[in-house]
C-alpha positions as CSV (number, residue, x, y, z in Angstrom):
1,M,97.5,85.7,96.6
2,R,98.0,89.1,98.4
3,H,98.8,89.0,102.0
4,G,96.1,89.6,104.6
5,E,95.1,93.0,106.0
6,S,97.9,94.7,107.6
7,E,98.1,97.5,110.2
8,F,98.9,100.1,107.5
9,N,96.1,98.8,105.2
10,T,93.5,99.6,107.8
11,A,95.1,103.0,108.5
12,N,95.3,103.8,104.8
13,I,99.1,104.5,105.1
14,F,101.7,104.0,102.2
15,T,103.4,100.8,103.3
16,G,106.0,99.9,100.8
17,W,109.1,98.2,102.6
18,C,107.7,98.9,106.0
19,D,107.6,95.7,107.9
20,V,104.1,95.9,109.5
21,A,102.2,93.2,111.1
22,L,98.8,91.7,110.0
23,T,95.7,92.9,111.8
24,P,93.4,90.4,113.6
25,R,91.3,90.4,110.6
26,G,94.3,89.8,108.3
27,V,95.1,86.6,110.4
28,V,91.5,85.4,109.8
29,E,91.7,86.2,106.2
30,A,94.9,84.1,105.8
31,T,93.4,81.2,107.8
32,E,90.2,81.3,105.7
33,A,92.3,81.1,102.5
34,G,94.0,78.0,103.9
35,Q,90.7,76.4,104.7
36,V,89.7,77.1,101.0
37,F,92.9,75.4,99.8
38,L,92.1,72.5,101.9
39,S,88.3,72.2,100.7
40,C,89.4,72.6,97.1
41,G,92.0,69.7,97.5
42,L,94.9,72.0,96.3
43,R,98.3,70.3,96.9
44,F,101.3,72.6,97.0
45,R,104.8,71.5,96.4
46,K,106.4,75.0,97.2
47,C,105.6,78.4,98.4
48,Y,107.2,81.8,97.3
49,T,107.0,85.0,99.4
50,S,108.6,88.3,99.8
51,V,110.9,88.9,102.8
52,L,108.3,91.1,104.5
53,S,106.5,89.7,107.6
54,R,103.0,90.2,106.4
55,S,103.6,88.1,103.4
56,I,105.5,85.4,105.3
57,S,102.9,85.3,108.0
58,T,100.1,85.1,105.6
59,A,101.8,82.3,103.7
60,F,102.5,80.2,106.7
61,R,99.1,80.6,108.3
62,S,97.3,79.7,105.1
63,L,99.5,76.6,104.6
64,E,99.1,75.6,108.3
65,S,95.3,76.0,108.0
66,A,95.3,73.8,104.9
67,G,97.3,71.2,106.8
68,V,100.5,71.6,104.8
69,G,102.6,74.0,106.9
70,W,105.7,71.8,106.1
71,V,105.7,73.0,102.6
72,D,109.1,74.5,101.5
73,M,109.0,78.3,101.6
74,V,111.2,80.5,99.4
75,K,111.6,84.1,100.4
76,D,112.7,86.7,97.8
77,W,113.1,90.3,98.2
78,R,112.1,90.7,94.5
79,L,108.5,89.8,95.7
80,N,108.5,92.8,98.1
81,E,105.9,95.5,97.8
82,R,106.8,98.4,95.5
83,H,109.2,100.7,97.5
84,Y,107.3,104.1,97.9
85,G,110.2,106.3,98.5
86,A,109.5,109.4,100.4
87,L,105.8,108.6,100.6
88,Q,106.4,105.6,102.7
89,G,104.7,105.8,106.1
90,L,102.5,108.8,105.2
91,S,98.8,108.9,105.2
92,K,97.4,108.5,101.7
93,E,94.6,110.8,102.6
94,R,96.5,113.6,104.1
95,T,99.3,113.3,101.5
96,G,96.6,113.8,98.8
97,E,95.3,116.8,100.6
98,R,98.7,118.4,100.9
99,L,100.0,117.7,97.5
100,G,96.9,117.2,95.3
101,R,94.9,114.1,94.9
102,E,95.6,113.8,91.2
103,K,99.4,113.9,91.7
104,V,99.3,111.4,94.4
105,M,96.9,109.0,92.5
106,K,99.3,109.1,89.7
107,W,102.1,108.0,91.9
108,R,99.9,105.3,93.3
109,R,98.3,103.8,90.2
110,S,100.1,104.6,87.0
111,F,102.9,102.5,85.5
112,F,105.6,105.0,84.9
113,A,105.3,107.5,87.6
114,R,108.0,107.3,90.3
115,P,107.4,108.9,93.7
116,P,110.0,111.3,95.3
117,S,113.1,109.3,96.4
118,M,113.6,108.5,100.0
119,E,116.4,110.7,101.4
120,P,118.7,110.0,104.4
121,S,116.5,112.2,106.5
122,H,113.6,109.9,106.2
123,P,112.7,108.2,109.4
124,H,112.7,104.8,107.6
125,Y,116.0,105.3,105.7
126,D,118.4,103.8,108.3
127,M,115.9,101.0,109.2
128,I,116.1,99.6,105.7
129,E,119.7,100.4,104.9
130,N,120.8,98.6,108.1
131,D,118.2,95.7,107.7
132,L,119.9,92.4,107.4
133,R,117.4,91.2,104.6
134,Y,118.9,93.6,102.2
135,R,122.6,93.2,103.0
136,K,123.3,91.6,99.6
137,L,121.8,94.4,97.7
138,K,124.3,96.9,99.0
139,G,127.0,95.3,96.8
140,D,124.7,95.0,93.9
141,G,123.8,98.5,93.0
142,G,122.4,99.5,96.3
143,I,119.1,99.4,98.0
144,T,116.3,101.1,96.0
145,K,115.1,104.6,97.3
146,G,111.8,104.6,95.3
147,E,110.0,102.7,92.5
148,S,107.4,103.1,89.8
149,L,105.3,100.2,89.0
150,E,107.6,99.8,85.9
151,D,110.5,99.3,88.1
152,T,108.7,96.9,90.3
153,Q,107.7,94.8,87.3
154,K,111.2,94.4,86.1
155,R,112.2,92.6,89.4
156,V,109.0,90.8,89.7
157,V,109.2,89.2,86.3
158,G,112.8,88.5,86.9
159,V,111.9,86.2,89.9
160,W,108.9,84.7,88.1
161,E,111.0,83.7,85.2
162,D,114.4,82.7,86.7
163,T,113.1,81.2,89.9
164,I,109.4,80.4,90.3
165,V,108.8,79.0,86.7
166,K,112.2,77.4,86.3
167,D,112.1,75.7,89.8
168,S,108.5,74.7,89.3
169,C,109.2,73.0,85.9
170,K,112.3,71.2,87.4
171,D,110.2,70.0,90.4
172,A,107.5,68.7,88.2
173,D,109.9,67.0,85.9
174,E,111.6,65.3,89.0
175,G,108.2,64.0,90.1
176,E,107.8,66.2,93.3
177,E,104.5,65.9,95.1
178,G,101.9,68.6,94.5
179,D,100.2,70.1,91.7
180,C,100.6,73.9,92.4
181,V,102.9,76.4,93.8
182,L,101.8,79.2,96.0
183,V,103.0,82.9,95.6
184,V,102.1,85.3,98.4
185,A,103.1,88.8,97.7
186,H,101.6,92.3,97.7
187,A,99.2,94.5,95.8
188,N,101.7,96.2,93.4
189,T,104.0,93.2,92.9
190,L,101.0,91.1,92.0
191,R,99.6,93.9,89.7
192,A,102.9,94.0,88.0
193,L,102.9,90.2,87.6
194,L,99.5,89.7,86.3
195,M,100.1,92.7,83.9
196,H,103.0,90.6,82.4
197,L,101.0,87.3,82.4
198,D,97.9,88.7,81.0
199,E,99.6,91.2,78.7
200,I,97.5,94.1,80.1
201,E,98.2,97.5,78.6
202,V,99.8,100.3,80.5
203,D,96.7,102.5,80.4
204,D,94.4,99.7,81.8
205,I,96.6,98.6,84.7
206,E,95.6,101.8,86.8
207,D,92.1,100.1,87.2
208,V,93.3,96.7,88.5
209,N,93.0,96.2,92.1
210,I,94.1,93.1,94.2
211,P,92.1,92.4,97.4
212,T,93.7,91.0,100.5
213,A,94.0,87.3,100.9
214,V,91.7,86.3,98.2
215,P,93.5,83.5,96.2
216,F,93.4,83.2,92.5
217,Y,95.3,80.9,90.2
218,Y,96.6,80.5,86.7
219,D,97.3,77.5,84.5
220,I,100.9,77.9,83.3
221,D,102.5,76.2,80.3
222,K,105.7,74.7,81.9
223,N,107.5,74.9,78.4
224,T,106.7,78.6,77.8
225,G,105.9,80.1,81.3
226,K,102.7,81.5,79.7
227,V,99.0,81.5,80.7
228,V,97.1,78.7,79.4
229,D,93.5,80.1,78.7
230,E,91.7,80.0,75.4
231,K,88.3,81.2,76.9
232,K,89.5,84.8,77.9
233,E,91.0,87.5,75.7
234,V,94.6,88.5,76.0
235,G,94.8,91.9,77.8
236,T,92.1,91.0,80.5
237,F,92.4,89.4,83.8
238,R,92.6,85.7,83.2
239,G,93.2,84.5,86.7
240,K,90.4,82.4,88.5
241,F,89.4,83.2,92.0
242,I,89.4,80.2,94.3
243,Y,86.7,79.8,96.9
244,D,84.2,77.2,98.3
245,D,80.6,77.6,99.1
246,L,81.3,78.3,102.8
247,K,83.7,81.2,102.1
248,K,82.2,82.4,98.7
249,R,80.1,85.1,100.2
250,S,82.9,86.4,102.5
251,F,85.4,86.5,99.6
252,L,82.9,88.2,97.2
253,E,82.0,90.8,99.8
254,R,85.8,91.6,100.4
255,R,86.3,91.9,96.8
256,R,83.5,94.3,96.4
257,A,84.5,96.4,99.5
258,A,88.1,96.5,98.1
259,Q,87.0,97.8,94.8
260,D,84.4,100.3,96.1
261,P,84.6,101.0,99.9
262,W,81.7,103.4,99.6
263,L,79.6,100.3,98.4
264,W,78.7,99.7,102.0
265,A,77.8,103.3,103.0
266,L,74.2,104.0,103.4
267,R,72.4,107.2,102.3
268,D,69.7,108.8,104.3
269,D,67.0,107.6,102.1
270,D,68.3,104.1,102.4
271,V,67.6,103.8,106.1
272,E,64.2,102.5,106.8
273,E,62.2,103.3,109.9
274,G,62.6,99.8,111.4
275,M,66.3,99.7,111.1
276,L,66.9,102.1,113.9
277,N,65.5,101.7,117.5
278,K,63.8,104.9,118.7
279,K,64.7,103.9,122.3
280,S,68.1,102.8,123.6
281,L,68.0,99.7,125.7
282,N,68.3,101.8,129.0
283,E,65.1,103.6,128.0
284,I,63.1,100.5,127.5
285,S,61.1,99.8,130.6
286,I,61.2,96.3,132.3
287,E,57.6,95.7,131.2
288,E,58.4,96.5,127.6
289,E,61.6,94.3,127.6
290,A,59.7,91.4,129.2
291,S,56.9,91.7,126.7
292,R,59.4,91.9,123.8
293,N,61.4,88.9,125.0
294,T,58.1,86.9,125.6
295,K,57.0,87.4,122.1
296,L,60.4,86.6,120.7
297,F,60.9,83.4,122.5
298,A,57.2,82.3,122.1
299,S,57.5,82.6,118.4
300,N,61.0,80.9,118.3
301,P,60.7,78.0,120.9
302,S,64.0,76.1,121.6
303,P,64.3,72.5,120.4
304,A,63.9,71.4,124.0
305,T,60.5,73.1,124.4
306,K,59.2,72.5,120.9
307,K,56.2,70.2,120.8
308,V,56.5,67.2,118.5
């Protein structure tokens, strides 16, 4: 599952390794995901997250909401969002206007394109270099200064194979309680992972979008670490979205909005006359308001006044 909506998501800013918080909506999304886990009877034996707060907070809130906040949580920097280099902290919209939308979209969505590297003059450079979360990386080739999706995939597949799958198989063999493991990460790390799991072609990954806090699952063969699914073709998304009847509409609406934000924009010819009041509330006279309320409550009597 991708983390809930963050402050930079709603502001449309390149986030990368910026440690931004969830918005109030993001907190609700994480809580709703946990309610779905509970209603679907999912039992987790372990949870894996990045070392970024938005991922950790989403994981904890969803597990807490599911009644299993005690589940072991493993944090690994390799599940971090893609490092956006010099673009980090910039507005996506204004950067596209300055540098050209085609170039910026290539940096954002393609597999091989790497954004400009983060230089020491960048406001975030020292914050990341001096962050205790990455102290071990300094002695292991240094902290990355910018990544393509290809770069991101290498580290994500690494943690998937040598930690998540390996530990999960070991826990299952040792009889650990729980049927599933939960992975809470980021849009690009999950795009990179499902590209690997579903064997999606490089040219097709640009169209893959991961909505915030909408959980999906895979059945994995513990011997091979590969997806078990005979119904869907390799090269397509084979994950299954998880929801219950109460949350289904909310999840589906968020998925549609994430894929096409303009889906919710109305054209002038979509606006019917009755949708907009010609008078504001202050312009309605006392008599008109009384008449309107009388009709409203007369046609919808409360249970206390309804005749039996």
